[in-house]
N, C-alpha and C positions, 0 to 999 in steps of 0.2 A: 252284403255286409252284415256282420253279426256283432253284437255287443252283449256281454254278459256282466251282470251286477249281482253280488251276493245278496241274498234276501231271506228273511224269516217272516212268515205270516201265520196268523191264527184265524180260523174262520170255520164255516160250515160247508159241507159238500152240498152242492145244488142238485145233484142227481147221483145215481149209482155209478161207480167207476166202470168204464168200458175198457175191455182189453183186446189186444190183437197182436199180430206179429209183423215186423217190418219186412221189407223186401229181402233184407239180409238175415232173416229168421231170428231177429232179436225180439223177445217178448216185451210188450209195453202196456201201460195202463194210462188212460187219459181221464181226467175229471176236472171239475170246476169248483173253486172255493170262493164263497162269498165272504168278504171282509167288511164288517159294518163299523163305521166311525161313530161309536156311542160316547156321549158326553153327559156329564152331570150338570144340570142347569141350576146354578146357585140361587136364582130368583124363585124358581118353582120347586126347588129341592126334589126334582124328578130326573130320572135318566131319560135322555132323548136320543132317538136314532138319527144319525146323520146320513151322509152318502154311503152307498154300498158299492164296492168295487169287486168285480168278478175276475178272478185270476184263473186262466187255464193252466193246468198242471200236467206234466208228463213224467212218468217214472218207468224205469227199465228193469229187466231181468227178474230175479226171484222176488224182489220187492213189489214188482207189479202184480204178481200172483197173490202175494200176501195181502195187498191192498184190496184186490177184487174179492178175496175170500173173507176179509175182515170188516170192511167199511161199507156204509150205504148212505143214501140221501139223508141229509140232516145231521150226520155225525160231525162233531167238532174235532178239528184236526190242527196240528202244528206242522208246517212244511218248512224245511230248510233246503235251500238250493240256490240256483242261479237264475235271475230274471234275464231272459234272453230276448233281445229285440233283433229282428231281421227284416229283410226286404226280399221280394221276389217279383218277377214279371209274370203276369197272368197271360192267358191265351189271347186276350185282346191287346197285348203289349202295354198294359197299364202297370205301373209300379205299385205294389201293395206292401203294407207293413204287417208284421206279425209280432206277437208278444206271448211268451210262454214262460212258466217256471219249470226248469228242469230240476226235479227234486233229487237231492242226495239222501234225504231222510224224511219220512212221513210218519207221524205218530198220532194216536188218539189224544186229544186234550183231556186232561183229568180235572179241568176247572169245574165242569158241571156234570161229570159222568164218572163211572167206575168201569174198569175193564178187567178181564181175566187174560193173562198172557200165556200163550202156548208157544214154546220154542219150536222153530222149524228145524228139521234135521240138518246137520252140517253137510255141505257138499263134499263129495269124494270123487276120485277118479278125474276124468277130463273136466267135469263141471267145476272142480276146485280151482282150475286154472283158466276158466273162461274169461274172455275179454269182450268188451263191447262198449257202448256209450258210457256205462257206469260199471266199473270193475270193482270187485271186492278188494279190501286192503291186502297187501302182500302178507305172506305167511310169517314174515319176520316181525310183524307188528308195527312196521313203519307207518306213521300217520295216524295211529290209534291213540286217542287221548286216554290217559290213565289218571 
């Protein structure tokens, strides 16, 4: 069973992104984002840290390579994607639960940092029509916000 919920989070990478290839040769990157519940205490007039939630994030295809090349531990990011819950049965026949954010978009947060953007070359040939867990928008521009 899998359930997906749209989600947007902002937080910090807890480690450098790790990359790999799936059994079907799709490139992916995995990383964890710590989201801290920070609140202003009206009594003390100070910001206080609350609970920290660690979100495992997975991203596919070219974006995975861009993330590995661009981001590192401690970087502040904004992640937009789907929170996916799932279950599986382990080797001992126990039911286990999983939770991942499957990212559609990942970007550096500019709240406390600056970045220099370098555009990646556009795909051509067979790569322009590649399909996988996350495919690029169609060439007609369908689904692209303007």
